[in-house]
Rosetta silent file (secondary structure, phi, psi, omega in degrees, C-alpha in Angstrom):
SEQUENCE: MLDGLGMAETTPGPLIMVLQFVGFMAAYRSPGAWPPLLAGAAGGLLTVWVTFTPCFLWIFLGAPYIEQLRGNRALTGALSAITAAVVGVILNLAIWFAIHTIFRQTIPARGFGFSFDLPVLASMDPWALLLSIGAVVAIFRFEAGLLQTLAASAAVGVALYASGLVLPLGA
SCORE:     score description
SCORE:     0.000 S_00000001
   1 L     0.000  -36.791  178.181 -126.251 -176.332   57.691 S_00000001
   2 H   -64.463  -31.942  175.727 -122.885 -177.735   58.738 S_00000001
   3 H   -62.296  -43.553  178.561 -123.298 -175.960   62.087 S_00000001
   4 H   -63.841  -41.946  179.391 -126.588 -177.797   62.604 S_00000001
   5 H   -66.617  -40.568  176.736 -125.061 -181.116   61.604 S_00000001
   6 H   -61.285  -41.924  177.655 -122.106 -180.542   63.923 S_00000001
   7 H   -64.515  -40.143 -177.556 -124.492 -179.781   66.775 S_00000001
   8 H   -66.491  -36.640 -177.765 -126.555 -182.855   65.972 S_00000001
   9 H   -74.176  -14.230 -179.883 -123.571 -185.186   66.008 S_00000001
  10 L  -102.024   -0.018 -176.906 -122.573 -184.029   69.507 S_00000001
  11 L  -133.756  160.577  174.836 -125.983 -184.411   71.140 S_00000001
  12 L   -69.377  154.751  177.580 -128.693 -187.053   71.442 S_00000001
  13 L    71.010   53.437 -172.512 -131.539 -186.932   68.948 S_00000001
  14 H   -54.632  -46.723 -175.962 -129.565 -185.731   65.910 S_00000001
  15 H   -61.948  -44.888 -178.872 -132.450 -185.373   63.469 S_00000001
  16 H   -63.348  -39.797 -179.156 -134.577 -183.393   65.881 S_00000001
  17 H   -65.161  -42.260  179.722 -131.664 -181.111   66.733 S_00000001
  18 H   -66.572  -44.004  179.679 -130.912 -180.339   63.086 S_00000001
  19 H   -61.932  -42.718  179.212 -134.582 -179.742   62.294 S_00000001
  20 H   -63.958  -42.101  179.360 -134.968 -177.448   65.299 S_00000001
  21 H   -62.131  -45.952 -179.853 -131.804 -175.547   64.329 S_00000001
  22 H   -64.866  -41.838  177.285 -132.978 -175.108   60.733 S_00000001
  23 H   -61.686  -42.662  177.914 -136.443 -173.996   61.915 S_00000001
  24 H   -61.795  -49.954 -176.142 -134.881 -171.468   64.298 S_00000001
  25 H   -64.270  -38.586  179.968 -132.501 -170.085   61.659 S_00000001
  26 H   -64.026  -45.681 -179.521 -135.212 -169.827   58.986 S_00000001
  27 H   -71.079  -35.194  179.464 -137.557 -167.906   61.282 S_00000001
  28 H   -64.638  -39.489 -178.084 -134.717 -165.783   62.694 S_00000001
  29 H   -78.277  -23.729  177.842 -133.613 -164.709   59.214 S_00000001
  30 L  -129.816   72.373 -171.903 -137.156 -163.942   58.021 S_00000001
  31 L   -79.822   -9.715 -175.914 -138.970 -162.793   61.160 S_00000001
  32 L    66.706 -130.746 -178.560 -141.682 -160.733   59.501 S_00000001
  33 L   -85.807   -7.780 -177.709 -143.096 -158.260   62.045 S_00000001
  34 L   -82.526  157.290  169.871 -141.692 -160.183   65.051 S_00000001
  35 L   -64.675  141.629 -174.496 -138.365 -159.539   66.760 S_00000001
  36 H   -54.624  -42.312 -178.356 -135.826 -161.973   65.221 S_00000001
  37 H   -66.233  -40.873  178.089 -135.066 -163.842   68.465 S_00000001
  38 H   -66.779  -42.037  177.498 -138.760 -164.369   69.260 S_00000001
  39 H   -63.312  -40.934  178.029 -139.468 -165.476   65.678 S_00000001
  40 H   -61.980  -44.324  178.664 -136.504 -167.863   65.841 S_00000001
  41 H   -63.162  -42.717  178.401 -137.718 -169.389   69.097 S_00000001
  42 H   -65.053  -40.478  178.177 -141.227 -169.787   67.691 S_00000001
  43 H   -63.388  -41.744  177.429 -139.844 -171.313   64.482 S_00000001
  44 H   -64.615  -43.416  178.785 -137.747 -173.790   66.465 S_00000001
  45 H   -65.290  -42.021  178.823 -140.678 -174.757   68.683 S_00000001
  46 H   -62.895  -41.345  179.241 -143.007 -175.156   65.719 S_00000001
  47 H   -61.874  -45.000  178.805 -140.472 -177.351   63.942 S_00000001
  48 H   -64.385  -41.866 -179.461 -140.101 -179.618   66.972 S_00000001
  49 H   -60.203  -49.862 -176.778 -143.894 -179.771   67.429 S_00000001
  50 H   -74.055  -14.894  174.648 -144.640 -180.801   63.845 S_00000001
  51 H   -82.757  -44.514 -176.339 -141.776 -183.320   63.970 S_00000001
  52 H   -79.080  -39.282 -172.669 -142.795 -185.031   67.219 S_00000001
  53 H   -56.605  -50.326  179.607 -146.585 -184.918   67.029 S_00000001
  54 H   -61.294  -35.576  179.369 -147.076 -187.287   64.066 S_00000001
  55 H   -62.404  -47.320 -179.723 -144.621 -189.767   65.582 S_00000001
  56 H   -67.133  -36.317  177.098 -146.475 -189.902   68.871 S_00000001
  57 H   -62.008  -44.611  177.905 -149.840 -190.110   67.119 S_00000001
  58 H   -60.519  -41.677 -179.045 -148.637 -193.132   65.106 S_00000001
  59 H   -65.494  -48.969 -176.657 -147.333 -194.760   68.292 S_00000001
  60 H   -69.531  -36.401  179.828 -150.475 -194.166   70.335 S_00000001
  61 H   -78.761  -31.976 -175.691 -152.875 -195.063   67.542 S_00000001
  62 H   -93.293  -18.932 -176.039 -150.899 -198.065   66.272 S_00000001
  63 H   -54.696  -40.865 -178.932 -149.656 -199.606   69.524 S_00000001
  64 H   -64.450  -19.665 -174.877 -152.805 -201.684   70.177 S_00000001
  65 H  -103.849   -0.611 -175.157 -152.440 -203.398   66.781 S_00000001
  66 H   -61.924  -44.937 -178.654 -148.692 -204.147   66.789 S_00000001
  67 H   -61.597  -33.765  178.509 -149.017 -207.678   68.175 S_00000001
  68 H   -70.282  -27.051 -176.125 -151.523 -208.530   65.455 S_00000001
  69 H   -88.959   -9.388 -176.952 -149.105 -207.297   62.781 S_00000001
  70 L   -59.484  -34.901 -178.132 -146.066 -209.293   63.957 S_00000001
  71 L   -85.428   -2.143 -178.088 -146.987 -212.295   61.831 S_00000001
  72 L   -76.466  111.626 -176.285 -147.586 -210.252   58.688 S_00000001
  73 H   -66.472  -37.880 -179.466 -144.834 -211.255   56.211 S_00000001
  74 H   -63.380  -42.689  179.473 -145.364 -208.264   53.921 S_00000001
  75 H   -66.820  -41.049  178.445 -144.961 -205.840   56.812 S_00000001
  76 H   -61.742  -42.182  177.473 -141.888 -207.695   58.093 S_00000001
  77 H   -63.829  -40.879  179.446 -140.347 -207.512   54.606 S_00000001
  78 H   -65.306  -42.127  179.051 -141.107 -203.805   54.331 S_00000001
  79 H   -66.716  -34.527  175.484 -139.562 -203.097   57.731 S_00000001
  80 H   -64.600  -39.872  178.218 -136.465 -205.103   56.745 S_00000001
  81 H   -65.673  -40.015  177.959 -136.156 -202.974   53.604 S_00000001
  82 H   -64.541  -41.795  178.018 -136.482 -199.791   55.654 S_00000001
  83 H   -60.940  -43.444  178.263 -133.791 -201.048   58.043 S_00000001
  84 H   -62.690  -39.373  179.062 -131.479 -201.765   55.097 S_00000001
  85 H   -65.020  -40.739  179.007 -132.121 -198.276   53.711 S_00000001
  86 H   -64.585  -42.168  177.157 -131.297 -196.666   57.067 S_00000001
  87 H   -61.530  -39.902  177.440 -128.051 -198.655   57.273 S_00000001
  88 H   -63.046  -41.172  178.610 -127.212 -197.464   53.756 S_00000001
  89 H   -64.630  -42.860  178.966 -127.826 -193.835   54.690 S_00000001
  90 H   -64.233  -42.075  177.713 -125.615 -194.176   57.786 S_00000001
  91 H   -62.389  -43.185  178.143 -122.869 -195.834   55.702 S_00000001
  92 H   -59.828  -44.344  179.314 -123.087 -193.044   53.108 S_00000001
  93 H   -64.898  -39.964  179.089 -122.747 -190.405   55.832 S_00000001
  94 H   -63.656  -42.396  178.795 -119.780 -192.256   57.383 S_00000001
  95 H   -66.006  -41.979  178.530 -117.994 -192.411   54.021 S_00000001
  96 H   -59.290  -47.887  179.591 -118.723 -188.720   53.353 S_00000001
  97 H   -63.749  -40.634 -179.876 -117.286 -187.718   56.737 S_00000001
  98 H   -61.862  -46.914 -179.541 -114.242 -189.988   56.263 S_00000001
  99 H   -62.266  -44.612 -175.913 -113.434 -188.520   52.841 S_00000001
 100 H   -79.244  -11.820  175.448 -113.877 -184.920   54.006 S_00000001
 101 H   -90.198  -43.796 -175.041 -111.865 -185.520   57.183 S_00000001
 102 H   -81.000  -30.648 -179.537 -108.887 -187.349   55.692 S_00000001
 103 E  -114.339  132.063 -178.307 -108.679 -185.327   52.471 S_00000001
 104 L   -78.367  -21.581 -179.244 -108.666 -181.534   52.461 S_00000001
 105 L  -131.663  145.308  174.407 -109.889 -181.290   48.853 S_00000001
 106 E  -134.781  159.812  177.578 -112.409 -183.203   46.797 S_00000001
 107 E  -119.582  126.029  178.160 -113.579 -183.055   43.212 S_00000001
 108 E   -67.296  131.739  177.599 -117.289 -183.497   42.457 S_00000001
 109 E  -115.960  126.098 -177.783 -117.898 -186.460   40.140 S_00000001
 110 E  -132.676  140.913  175.268 -121.201 -186.616   38.281 S_00000001
 111 E   156.488  149.465  178.275 -122.450 -189.004   35.643 S_00000001
 112 L    54.859   33.364  178.296 -124.688 -191.966   34.847 S_00000001
 113 L    83.092    3.398  179.942 -127.072 -190.970   37.631 S_00000001
 114 E  -108.530  152.269  177.903 -124.346 -190.932   40.277 S_00000001
 115 E  -148.389  118.142  179.020 -122.987 -187.999   42.228 S_00000001
 116 E  -154.908  169.491 -179.686 -120.112 -188.226   44.690 S_00000001
 117 E  -102.872  123.261  175.206 -116.924 -186.487   45.799 S_00000001
 118 E   -90.178  129.640  178.749 -113.595 -187.916   44.667 S_00000001
 119 E   -73.268  145.052  172.434 -110.763 -187.167   47.079 S_00000001
 120 L   -86.888  110.137 -172.396 -107.676 -185.380   45.796 S_00000001
 121 H   -58.781  -33.830  179.901 -104.967 -187.798   46.939 S_00000001
 122 H   -67.445  -16.566 -177.904 -102.334 -185.057   47.209 S_00000001
 123 H   -95.384   13.789 -177.812 -104.500 -183.285   49.800 S_00000001
 124 E   -64.032  137.091  175.732 -104.452 -186.193   52.267 S_00000001
 125 L   -97.130  103.927 -175.354 -103.979 -185.210   55.906 S_00000001
 126 H   -62.369  -32.463  179.240 -101.677 -187.924   57.302 S_00000001
 127 H   -67.595  -40.452  177.334 -102.472 -187.022   60.904 S_00000001
 128 H   -64.438  -40.035  177.918 -106.203 -187.412   60.328 S_00000001
 129 H   -63.502  -47.919  179.399 -105.569 -190.766   58.623 S_00000001
 130 H   -62.702  -40.065  179.104 -103.353 -191.988   61.485 S_00000001
 131 H   -65.834  -39.034  177.717 -105.843 -190.800   64.087 S_00000001
 132 H   -65.689  -44.935  178.492 -108.680 -192.572   62.249 S_00000001
 133 H   -63.173  -42.310  177.635 -106.689 -195.807   61.980 S_00000001
 134 H   -59.264  -41.064  179.085 -105.763 -195.529   65.657 S_00000001
 135 H   -66.301  -41.542  178.524 -109.422 -195.143   66.630 S_00000001
 136 H   -63.371  -44.176  179.171 -110.445 -198.166   64.534 S_00000001
 137 H   -63.958  -42.493 -179.814 -107.667 -200.282   66.055 S_00000001
 138 H   -61.037  -41.851 -177.154 -108.576 -199.140   69.583 S_00000001
 139 H   -75.552  -48.298 -172.028 -112.225 -200.062   69.124 S_00000001
 140 H   -88.701  -34.692 -178.000 -111.966 -203.308   67.157 S_00000001
 141 L   -87.423  -46.633 -175.750 -108.605 -204.772   68.238 S_00000001
 142 L   -99.556    1.191  177.464 -108.365 -203.618   71.846 S_00000001
 143 L    52.332   39.678  175.782 -112.128 -203.341   72.426 S_00000001
 144 L   -69.351  151.117  178.590 -111.808 -199.860   73.906 S_00000001
 145 L   -71.381  157.124 -178.861 -115.074 -198.149   74.722 S_00000001
 146 H   -61.310  -45.588 -178.468 -116.563 -195.575   72.404 S_00000001
 147 H   -66.337  -38.308  177.525 -116.321 -192.738   74.935 S_00000001
 148 H   -62.771  -46.646 -178.816 -112.706 -193.623   75.793 S_00000001
 149 H   -64.212  -42.684  178.803 -111.763 -193.699   72.118 S_00000001
 150 H   -62.960  -44.527  179.652 -113.596 -190.448   71.408 S_00000001
 151 H   -64.438  -44.245  179.738 -111.948 -188.688   74.360 S_00000001
 152 H   -65.013  -42.722  179.017 -108.480 -189.954   73.421 S_00000001
 153 H   -63.576  -41.803  178.005 -108.952 -188.998   69.757 S_00000001
 154 H   -63.887  -42.106  179.918 -110.169 -185.526   70.731 S_00000001
 155 H   -64.029  -43.855  178.596 -107.208 -185.046   73.089 S_00000001
 156 H   -65.010  -41.799  178.327 -104.705 -186.122   70.425 S_00000001
 157 H   -61.394  -43.341  178.409 -106.419 -183.880   67.850 S_00000001
 158 H   -65.526  -41.148  179.016 -106.277 -180.874   70.178 S_00000001
 159 H   -63.424  -42.206  178.536 -102.613 -181.613   70.990 S_00000001
 160 H   -63.793  -42.155  179.444 -101.745 -181.861   67.285 S_00000001
 161 H   -65.554  -43.892 -178.251 -103.574 -178.601   66.548 S_00000001
 162 H   -67.085  -31.305 -178.725 -101.963 -176.799   69.513 S_00000001
 163 H   -78.124  -12.251 -179.191  -98.496 -178.024   68.510 S_00000001
 164 L    87.270    2.364  178.754  -98.903 -176.593   65.015 S_00000001
 165 L   -71.943  -26.424  179.702  -98.518 -179.987   63.324 S_00000001
 166 L  -115.523  128.671  177.967 -102.062 -179.742   61.987 S_00000001
 167 L   -85.641  148.685  175.722 -103.235 -176.640   60.165 S_00000001
 168 L   -62.757  154.177  178.998 -106.796 -175.381   60.597 S_00000001
 169 L   -60.251  140.930  179.962 -109.197 -176.261   57.800 S_00000001
 170 L    88.456   -5.746 -179.371 -109.042 -173.821   54.933 S_00000001
 171 L   -86.188    0.000    0.000 -105.412 -172.918   55.647 S_00000001
């Protein structure tokens, strides 16, 4: 699953890419009477089809009525709630990635209906922390572009790894 998520974060259309990857892998691993590669391709195509088709149907069927719905307060409130939920999901994912990037070890914490990973402070990777702070400063203080910051961060990360200052994950 992490392979699919990694692929999704490097390409446009993350959700579709992860769904297609999962559909391919599921069909590839359980191909039935088909050759695994053909079953995987069919599974990936089917996953994309059933993901896209309902979206386009909603758009084509609902588009003529959108202007009539703009003044509907209940619908506007519901869409605002959905937007807030999406922002919350993105924030949760950003925090998860930050914790698992800066700290090499985490401890699962469960209780009172909550479930999250607590970082082990002794496992902090100072280079990852410095690189993260540098990227934040570049974007917000110096207004560097996202692609420039990403390229510079990747280059510094590769240089640190090649120099032996940063150990591979799991080492």
